C-alpha positions as CSV (number, residue, x, y, z in Angstrom):
1,K,-7.7,-3.4,-15.7
2,W,-10.5,-1.8,-17.7
3,T,-9.9,0.1,-21.0
4,S,-12.1,2.0,-23.4
5,G,-10.3,3.8,-26.2
6,P,-7.6,6.0,-24.7
7,L,-8.8,5.6,-21.1
8,A,-7.5,2.9,-18.8
9,I,-8.5,2.3,-15.2
10,A,-7.0,-0.2,-12.7
11,L,-7.7,-1.2,-9.2
12,E,-4.9,-3.1,-7.6
13,L,-5.0,-5.1,-4.3
14,S,-1.8,-5.8,-2.3
15,H,-2.4,-8.5,0.3
16,I,-0.2,-9.2,3.3
17,G,-1.2,-12.5,5.0
18,S,-1.5,-12.8,8.7
19,L,1.9,-13.0,10.5
20,K,3.0,-14.9,13.5
21,L,5.5,-12.8,15.5
22,L,8.6,-14.2,17.3
23,P,7.9,-15.8,20.7
24,G,10.1,-14.3,23.3
25,A,10.1,-10.9,21.5
26,P,9.2,-7.7,23.4
27,P,5.4,-7.6,24.4
28,N,4.5,-5.3,21.5
29,Q,6.3,-7.6,19.0
30,N,4.8,-11.0,19.8
31,G,1.5,-12.7,19.0
32,T,-0.2,-12.6,15.6
33,L,-1.0,-9.8,13.2
34,P,-4.2,-10.0,11.1
35,A,-4.0,-9.9,7.3
36,Y,-3.7,-6.5,5.7
37,N,-5.0,-5.3,2.4
38,Y,-4.1,-2.1,0.5
39,L,-6.0,-0.8,-2.5
40,D,-4.5,1.4,-5.2
41,L,-6.4,3.1,-8.0
42,N,-4.9,4.6,-11.1
43,A,-6.1,5.9,-14.4
44,S,-4.4,6.9,-17.6
45,W,-5.4,8.7,-20.8
46,D,-3.5,8.3,-24.1
47,F,-3.1,11.4,-26.2
48,G,-2.0,9.9,-29.6
49,D,0.9,7.4,-29.7
50,R,3.5,9.3,-27.7
51,T,1.8,11.0,-24.8
52,R,0.1,9.5,-21.8
53,V,-1.2,11.2,-18.6
54,L,-1.4,9.0,-15.5
55,L,-3.0,9.8,-12.2
56,G,-3.9,7.8,-9.1
57,V,-4.1,7.2,-5.4
58,T,-2.1,4.7,-3.4
59,N,-3.5,3.2,-0.2
60,L,-7.0,4.4,-1.3
61,T,-8.7,3.5,2.0
62,D,-5.9,5.1,4.1
63,K,-5.2,1.9,6.0
64,Q,-2.8,2.6,8.9
65,P,0.0,0.0,9.6
66,P,0.1,-1.8,12.9
67,V,2.3,-0.1,15.5
68,L,4.9,-2.6,16.6
69,G,7.6,-0.5,18.1
70,F,9.8,-2.2,15.5
71,P,13.3,-0.9,16.0
72,D,14.3,-1.2,12.3
73,G,11.2,0.8,11.4
74,G,12.7,4.0,12.8
75,D,10.1,6.7,13.7
76,A,7.5,4.7,11.8
77,G,7.1,2.2,14.6
78,T,6.3,-0.6,12.2
79,N,7.9,-2.9,9.6
80,V,8.2,-0.5,6.7
81,Q,9.3,-3.3,4.3
82,L,5.7,-4.8,4.6
83,F,3.4,-2.0,5.7
84,D,2.6,1.4,4.3
85,P,3.7,4.0,6.9
86,L,2.7,7.0,4.8
87,G,-1.0,6.5,4.3
88,R,-3.0,7.7,1.3
89,Q,-1.0,9.4,-1.4
90,Y,-1.9,11.0,-4.7
91,F,0.2,11.2,-7.9
92,I,0.1,12.5,-11.4
93,G,2.5,12.2,-14.3
């Protein structure tokens, strides 16, 4: 996190290590998945002691999740507890 006066900027890394998938699982759910990294960027500006504006981007590089055909992932086709099925998103608050 970098700050200068009322401005703060942060770059955050979320790392998911490589995964060994279950042997004997359906063909699209076995083997090994490589490690995944997601980057998020956010910035805030403080206006006095009581007001802050925050804006940012999640999944900055728009990294797509692996397609596993994972039944618990619903229409996402992946493990939504681990991977980001939505892609890049912007926010302000």
